[in-house]
C-alpha positions in Angstrom: -0.1 0.1 0.1 1.4 3.3 -1.1 1.4 5.8 1.8 0.6 9.4 0.6 0.4 12.7 2.6 -1.9 15.2 0.9 -1.3 18.9 1.9 -4.3 20.0 3.0 -6.5 20.7 6.1 -9.6 20.6 4.0 -11.8 17.8 5.4 -14.1 17.7 2.1 -11.0 17.2 -0.1 -9.5 14.5 2.0 -12.6 12.6 2.2 -12.9 13.1 -1.6 -9.4 12.4 -2.3 -9.5 9.1 0.0 -12.7 7.8 -2.0 -11.2 8.4 -5.5 -8.1 6.6 -5.0 -9.2 3.4 -2.9 -7.3 0.8 -0.9 -4.1 1.0 -2.5 -3.4 4.1 -0.9 -3.2 4.8 2.5 -4.3 8.8 2.7 -3.3 11.0 5.4 -3.8 15.1 5.6 -1.3 17.8 7.6 -2.6 16.7 10.7 0.4 14.2 10.4 2.4 17.3 10.4 1.9 19.7 12.8 4.6 22.2 12.3 3.7 22.9 8.8 3.0 26.4 8.7 0.1 27.6 5.9 1.4 28.2 2.5 1.0 31.3 0.8 -0.9 30.5 -2.5 1.0 33.1 -4.5 1.7 31.4 -8.0 -0.1 32.8 -11.2 -1.1 29.2 -12.4 -2.9 26.2 -10.7 0.8 24.0 -11.3 2.6 26.7 -9.4 0.6 26.8 -6.2 0.0 23.2 -6.2 3.9 22.7 -6.3 4.4 25.4 -3.5 2.2 23.3 -1.2 3.7 20.0 -1.9 7.4 21.0 -1.8 6.9 22.7 1.4 5.2 19.7 3.3 7.6 17.2 1.4 10.6 18.9 3.5 8.5 18.0 6.6 7.5 14.7 5.9 9.5 11.4 5.0 7.6 9.9 2.2 5.5 10.9 -1.0 3.5 14.3 -0.9 0.8 15.6 -2.8 -0.9 18.9 -3.0 -3.8 20.1 -5.3 -5.1 23.2 -6.6 -8.1 23.3 -8.4 -10.8 26.0 -9.2 -13.6 27.1 -11.6 -13.0 28.6 -14.8 -16.1 30.5 -16.0 -15.9 31.6 -19.8 -17.7 34.7 -19.7 -15.7 35.8 -16.9 -12.4 35.2 -18.8 -11.7 32.3 -16.9 -12.4 34.1 -13.9 -12.4 33.1 -10.5 -9.6 30.6 -11.6 -6.6 30.6 -9.4 -8.6 32.6 -6.8 -11.7 30.4 -7.0 -11.6 29.8 -2.8 -10.8 33.6 -2.1 -13.0 34.9 -4.9 -15.0 36.9 -2.4 -11.9 38.3 -0.7 -10.7 38.2 2.8 -12.8 35.8 4.9 -14.3 34.4 1.9 -16.9 31.4 1.9 -18.3 28.7 -0.5 -21.7 30.6 -0.2 -20.2 34.3 -0.4 -18.1 33.1 -3.6 -21.1 31.5 -5.1 -23.2 34.6 -4.7 -20.3 36.9 -6.4 -20.1 34.5 -9.4 -23.7 34.9 -9.8 -23.7 38.4 -9.3 -20.7 38.7 -12.0 -22.6 36.5 -14.2 -25.7 38.6 -14.2 -23.6 41.6 -15.5 -22.7 39.8 -18.3 -26.4 38.6 -19.7 -26.3 36.9 -22.9 -23.2 35.2 -22.7 -22.4 31.4 -22.4 -22.2 30.0 -19.2 -19.7 27.3 -20.2 -17.2 26.7 -17.7 -15.1 24.1 -16.2 -13.5 23.2 -13.1 -9.9 22.3 -13.6 -7.2 20.5 -11.2 -3.3 20.1 -10.9 -1.9 17.6 -8.7 2.0 17.9 -7.8 3.5 15.2 -6.2 6.8 15.7 -4.7 9.4 14.3 -1.9 12.1 15.7 -0.1 11.6 19.0 -1.4 11.5 18.0 -5.1 8.5 18.3 -7.3 8.6 14.5 -9.1 5.3 14.8 -11.3 2.2 16.8 -12.1 -1.1 15.7 -13.0 -4.1 17.8 -14.8 -8.1 16.9 -15.1 -10.8 19.2 -16.1 -14.5 18.7 -16.4 -16.5 20.9 -18.9 -19.8 21.7 -17.7 -22.3 25.0 -17.5 -23.1 27.0 -14.8 -26.5 27.8 -13.8 -28.5 30.7 -12.2 -29.6 29.3 -8.7 -27.9 26.4 -6.3 -29.3 23.4 -6.7 -28.2 20.6 -4.5 -26.6 20.0 -0.8 -24.5 16.8 -1.7 -21.3 19.0 -2.7 -19.1 21.9 -1.4 -17.6 25.1 -3.1 -19.3 25.9 -6.4 -20.5 22.4 -7.0 -24.3 23.6 -6.4 -23.7 25.9 -9.7 -22.0 23.5 -11.8 -23.7 20.9 -14.3 -21.3 18.9 -15.7 -21.7 17.8 -19.5 -23.9 15.5 -20.0 -26.0 15.5 -17.3 -29.0 17.4 -16.1 -28.0 18.0 -12.1 -25.2 19.8 -10.4 -22.7 18.1 -8.9 -24.2 19.2 -5.4 -27.3 17.1 -6.5 -25.8 14.0 -8.6 -23.3 12.9 -5.3 -20.2 11.4 -4.4 -20.5 8.7 -6.0 -21.0 10.2 -9.6 -18.9 13.2 -8.8 -15.9 11.3 -8.0 -16.2 9.3 -11.1 -16.2 12.1 -13.4 -14.4 15.2 -11.5 -11.6 17.1 -12.2 -10.0 15.7 -9.3 -10.6 12.0 -10.0 -8.9 12.5 -13.6 -5.8 13.8 -12.3 -6.1 11.1 -9.4 -6.4 8.9 -12.1 -3.3 9.6 -13.8 -1.4 9.8 -10.3 -2.4 6.0 -9.9 -1.2 5.4 -12.9 2.1 7.1 -12.5 5.2 4.6 -13.5 7.4 6.2 -10.7 6.0 4.7 -7.5 8.9 2.0 -7.1 11.3 4.8 -8.4 
């Protein structure tokens, strides 16, 4: 079994990653590294931020470390919220305030396509060095009002391609089969360097 530290304190994210990776991985969060400081996400891309978090944790943990950076890109908003998805509504941002701001900004650009995608980049690091990066996206549409209570973040507003319900309505089993994070994690699972 591969032991993997995920550089996050986000309980939703850890739960999702454990479900997606399955029994071949023993997944831990940053509670294993109590001295780990918060990493400022100063990168301009998802890959930059994932690498910052993975490298920082891998300097304090003897083993495989993965970190992800992910977010929502809305075409009508020129790719916003993008890398600031979690902080979109400013200091003290919450999932609810981020969704409210997104809907407000979309209302100001009526008539434009509501196409969007969730993007995830995972960085795998060991001993302070990034060894590989893995990417995943899922295309979809932003709806006009929130639906569902099973997800988090922007899930209640995002309907993935090929479905009529939001991620927050579809539930974990369906979401974890097709999400951006699932696609990036699938590439991670297939990575050939685990024994290297």
